[in-house]
N, C-alpha and C positions, 0 to 999 in steps of 0.2 A: 413557525418557520418551516418551510418545505425544502427538502434537499433531495439530491439524486444519490442513489446507492450504486456504487461502482465496484465491481468485483472482477479482478483478473483470475484466471484459473489455468492450470496445466495438468490435464489428464486425471484430475481427482474429482470426477463428476459425482461420486458418492458423497463427498464432502459438500460439494456445491449444492446438491439437492437439499441437504439438511439445512444449509445456510439460507437458501432461498425460501424454503418452506417456513422457516422461523420468521423471516421477514413478512411473508404473507399473513401468517397467523397474527403477527404483531400489528397488522393493519397497513403495511406498505403496499401500494398498488403495484402490479406487475409492470405498469408503464414507467414507473420510477426506478426500476431495477435494470442496470446496464452491466453487461458481461463482455469481457474480452476473452474469447476462447482461444488460448495459446496452444491448445492440444490438437490432437489429430482426429478426434471424432466430433461429429456435429452435436449441437446442443440446442434444445428448443425452448427453454424457459426464459422469461425476461426479454429484454432488448439485447440481442446477442450479436456481437461482431466476431466474425471468424477470419482472421488474417491469413490463415494457412501455414503459419510458422510462429515460433515463439518470439514475440516482440521484446520480451524481457520486462522486468517490473517497472523500471523508470519510464520506458516508452509507453507501457500500458497506462500508467498513471497519467502521463502527459496527454495521451490520446483522450482519456476521459475529460481532463481539464479543458482541453482546447476544442472539444466537439459537443460537450454536454453542459447545460446550464448548472451553475453551482448554487449554493454550497454543495460540496461533494463529501459524502460519507464513503470513504474508500476502505475496503475490507478485504482481508484474506478470505479464501473460500472455506476455511475451517473455523469460522466464527458462528456461534449460535446466538441469535438475538432474542432478548425478552421484550415484551411489550413495554415494560418500564424503561428499558434502555432506549427504545425508539422514542418514547415520550420525552425522555430527558434530552436526547439529541434535538428534538423538535423545539424544546424550550430554550435552547442555546442560540442566542441571536447576537452576541457581541463578537465581532470579527476576531479570528484567531485560529489556532490549530489545537484540537482537543482529542483526547482518547478517554474511554471509560475508565473509571477508577478501579475497575476489576481487572484491568490490564496494566501491568507495571513495567518500569524500566525499559529495556531495549525492545520489549514487545509493543511499545507505543505505536509503531507504524503497522502493526497487524490490523488495526481498526482505528481510523482517525477521521475526524470531521475537519474539513479544510475550507476556509473562506477565500474569496477572490482577493480581498485586501492583502492577504499574506502573499499570494502569487504576484500581485502587483509590486510588492517590495522585494521579494526574495527571488522570484522567477520560477521557472519550471524545474523539474528534477533533472539531474545530469545523466543523460543517456550514455555518456562515454565512460563512466566509471565501470559499469558492468554491462556492456552491450549484449543484448539477447539473453540476459540472465538476471540474477537477483542477489547482488551483494554490494554493501557499502553505499548504495544510493540513499538509504535512510540516514546513515552517519554523515554523509555529505550534506544532506539537507539540514540536519540538526546543527552542524557547524555553521552553515550560512545563516540559519535563524539566530544562533548565538551572536554572530557578528553584527546583527542589526537589533539586538536586544528583544527578540520575540521568543517568549518561553513556550515550552510544551506544557499545556494545561490539561488537567484531568476533570472530568465531569463526575460529580459525586452521585452516589446511589444509582449507578448506571450498570446494572448487571448483564454481562455477556459471558458466554462460555467459550474458551479458546481450546479447541480439541487438540491443537499442537500435533496434527498428523501430517508431517511433512511429506511432500512428493518424493523426497530422497529415500524414504523407506522402501519404495518400490523400484529403486534403481538396480539395473544389472551391474555386474563388475565393470563393464566397459563404460556405462553411463556414470558410475561413481568415479572412475579415473578422469573422465571429462569434467565432472563436477569439481574435483580438486584443482584441476588446471584453471578453470574459470574463476574459482575462488582466489587463487594466487594472482591471477591477472588483475582482478578487481582490487585486491589488496595493494598490489604494486601501483596501480593507477591512483589509488587514494593517497598513498605516500608521496607519489610524484606531485600530486595536486596540492597537498597541504603540508608536506615536509615531515609527516609522522602519522602513526596510526591514531584512531579515535582517542581523544583525551590527551594526546601527546603531539598535537599539531604544532607546527612552528610558524607557518605562513599565515599572515592576515589577509593578504591578497593571493587568491588562488593562482597556481602556476598552470600552464597549458599542459594537458595530458597528451 
């Protein structure tokens, strides 16, 4: 089974280089690697789209899904792939949503394989939760998956390395203040939509944000 590898990135080209190099070593052709460069500097590897501003995570994911043939292996830029992991992804052909067993819990959406059949039932990611940034869009999608009884599945013997090097580590004081404001805004949007924080939702039918 062939898939497209989709990687949004925000100014961490050092991490992105390592991620892409690991894909190439694992046998993924550069023509199958698609990047949304939400940062301010040009980038030359893979099939790169440069919007000129930060689309945010949900809109980046949706852009991949609506413009590139699936299935989609959507990854953070701080994931290092092994050849074994790429082989295991290639062997996964039952429609669903999957992450490597080496990524656990809330890190699931750091690297996940997504099939069109899931999009057909659940829809795209909600860009209104955290517009232009990256918070709670994964919680929102998990909530919607739960409501239609689609589980998050793990692929066994699928080793990847998650460097966990957040772009937040490079923020200035001003950027950190803006970050906290965006987090609170996304948190409030999630509560408004579902009536509570993740695992404490009240609404079955989502409310308008």
